[in-house]
C-alpha positions in Angstrom: -16.0 27.2 -4.3 -18.4 28.2 -2.8 -18.1 29.5 0.9 -20.8 27.5 2.7 -18.3 24.3 1.0 -15.6 24.8 2.5 -15.2 23.6 6.4 -13.2 24.7 8.6 -11.1 23.1 11.1 -8.4 23.4 13.7 -5.9 19.8 15.2 -3.6 20.7 18.2 -0.7 17.8 18.1 0.6 17.7 22.1 4.6 16.8 20.5 4.8 15.5 24.4 2.4 12.2 22.9 4.7 10.0 20.8 1.4 9.0 18.5 0.3 12.6 18.0 4.3 14.0 17.8 4.4 11.6 15.4 1.5 12.6 13.5 2.5 16.2 13.0 6.3 15.1 11.7 4.6 13.4 8.9 2.5 16.0 8.1 5.2 18.6 8.5 7.6 16.3 6.0 4.7 15.0 3.4 5.5 14.7 -0.3 4.0 18.3 -1.2 3.9 17.2 -5.1 1.6 14.4 -4.1 -0.4 16.3 -1.5 -0.4 20.4 -1.7 -2.2 20.7 1.4 -2.9 19.3 5.4 -6.4 19.0 4.2 -5.4 16.8 0.9 -3.4 14.7 3.4 -5.6 14.5 6.3 -8.9 14.1 4.1 -6.6 10.7 1.9 -5.4 8.8 5.4 -9.0 9.7 7.1 -11.0 7.9 3.8 -8.0 4.8 3.6 -8.4 3.9 7.6 -12.4 4.4 7.2 -11.9 2.4 4.1 -9.7 -0.4 5.0 -11.5 -0.9 8.0 -15.3 -1.1 6.4 -12.8 -3.9 3.6 -12.1 -6.0 7.2 -15.2 -6.0 9.1 -16.7 -6.8 5.4 -14.2 -9.8 5.0 -12.2 -11.2 7.7 -9.6 -12.9 5.2 -8.8 -9.4 3.5 -5.9 -8.4 5.7 -4.4 -12.1 5.5 -5.0 -12.0 1.3 -2.6 -8.8 1.6 -0.4 -10.5 3.4 -0.1 -13.5 0.8 0.0 -11.2 -1.9 3.0 -9.0 -1.2 5.0 -13.3 -0.3 3.8 -14.1 -3.6 5.1 -10.7 -5.5 8.6 -11.0 -3.0 8.8 -14.5 -4.4 7.8 -13.1 -8.1 10.8 -10.8 -7.9 13.0 -12.7 -6.4 12.9 -15.4 -8.8 13.2 -12.6 -11.3 16.7 -11.5 -9.6 18.1 -15.6 -9.2 21.1 -16.5 -11.5 20.0 -16.0 -14.8 19.7 -19.3 -17.1 20.0 -19.2 -20.5 17.5 -19.6 -22.7 19.1 -21.4 -24.8 19.7 -24.0 -22.1 16.4 -24.7 -20.9 13.7 -26.7 -22.5 10.7 -24.7 -23.5 8.6 -26.3 -20.8 10.7 -24.9 -18.2 10.2 -21.3 -19.4 7.7 -20.7 -16.9 5.6 -17.4 -17.7 6.0 -14.8 -14.9 2.1 -14.5 -14.8 1.2 -18.3 -14.7 3.7 -18.6 -12.2 1.5 -15.5 -10.4 -1.4 -17.6 -10.8 -0.1 -20.6 -9.6 1.2 -19.0 -6.0 -2.2 -17.3 -6.1 -3.9 -20.5 -5.6 -2.9 -21.6 -2.1 
């Protein structure tokens, strides 16, 4: 890494400002095994923010689909932990594969 590749940037956080204090706290309490430096975390956050913003601008239903997918995952999770039924007591027709069910639910 050449010296000209590094760009220093100084940030100041006003801890009296709730949003800035919250950001500062996130930086201070980051998972250091994932983000060894402030630059690593800030870079990831800024990139994610602008990439998501671009996706939302290009696809107005993106956020809705994300919420629907999360809802389907919660349904599947709940079904997995529902009262277990012995496979011997079920007909083969009633034994629905999770992936088939997921595909069906996602079609709505």
